[in-house]
C-alpha positions, -999 to 999 in steps of 0.1 A, spaced: 18 219 -16 -18 216 -27 -31 185 -46 -65 177 -59 -85 146 -50 -119 133 -60 -128 124 -25 -117 154 -5 -112 181 -31 -81 202 -26 -57 191 1 -26 207 15 1 181 20 37 183 31 66 174 8 74 145 32 42 129 22 51 126 -15 67 93 -25 85 86 -58 76 53 -75 103 51 -102 84 25 -122 49 36 -112 25 10 -99 15 -21 -119 -10 -9 -145 -1 27 -139 35 29 -151 33 66 -159 22 77 -124 53 81 -104 45 106 -77 20 97 -50 10 114 -17 5 92 13 -24 106 32 -32 92 66 -69 87 77 -68 99 113 -71 73 140 -75 44 116 -51 18 102 -58 32 67 -41 56 43 -49 69 8 -22 68 -18 -32 96 -41 -16 104 -75 -2 139 -75 -10 144 -112 -42 124 -117 -70 134 -93 -90 103 -103 -62 78 -93 -60 68 -56 -57 36 -37 -69 27 -2 -40 12 18 -41 -6 51 -15 -17 76 -13 -54 70 0 -62 105 -33 -49 120 -54 -73 100 -29 -102 98 -4 -100 127 15 -130 114 21 -114 80 58 -115 71 81 -116 41 118 -110 34 125 -79 13 150 -90 -14 183 -72 -12 180 -58 -47 145 -43 -39 159 -28 -7 188 -14 -26 165 0 -53 144 18 -27 175 30 -8 163 12 24 189 8 51 168 5 82 134 24 81 107 7 60 69 11 59 47 -17 45 11 -11 34 -12 -32 13 -39 -22 -12 -75 -27 1 -105 -33 -22 -136 -21 -5 -169 -38 -14 -204 -26 -9 -208 -55 16 -180 -46 39 -174 -82 49 -165 -89 13 -137 -63 13 -102 -77 7 -65 -68 13 -37 -77 -12 -10 -94 8 7 -108 -23 19 -75 -35 26 -51 -6 35 -14 -12 70 -10 4 79 26 13 112 42 24 101 71 47 136 85 47 143 86 10 106 90 1 107 62 -24 81 34 -29 74 3 -49 47 -24 -51 65 -57 -47 51 -90 -58 61 -118 -34 66 -147 -58 73 -174 -33 49 -165 -5 17 -182 7 -3 -150 1 -28 -140 -25 -44 -108 -37 -78 -112 -20 -75 -120 17 -106 -112 36 -101 -78 54 -124 -86 83 -119 -123 88 -96 -129 116 -70 -156 109 -42 -167 131 -21 -182 103 -21 -177 66 -26 -210 48 -38 -199 15 -71 -216 20 -92 -188 34 -112 -185 2 -105 -148 -2 
């Protein structure tokens, strides 16, 4: 399948790269189909809307930047996504002109079911995380006081 992107123009992607977000993403409820595009040899991916070439998100593997990152996926969320064993977790990254000011949103990870090709951004209501953790600042524990 060919999709169009602002950054790379037309891209050929496999059907296995397209995830269905039944409720869209917060703020983008109408956008339900996204392609997950890996950036070779990096811990980054692009989540590109299949319909809207101007809508894409930079995702990162949170465990690369925050190895102690953890949360319990509520049963109802796992059931909604059809997750029985395989799950992929990515977080939205906000790049800044000054790279050291770039942030990763650990409060609302994007949870993906690679088997059923479904996804959802889940807000962790009772977690010590927030939306703007420093991407480059190494931190052994998350204490909510890193100023990001």
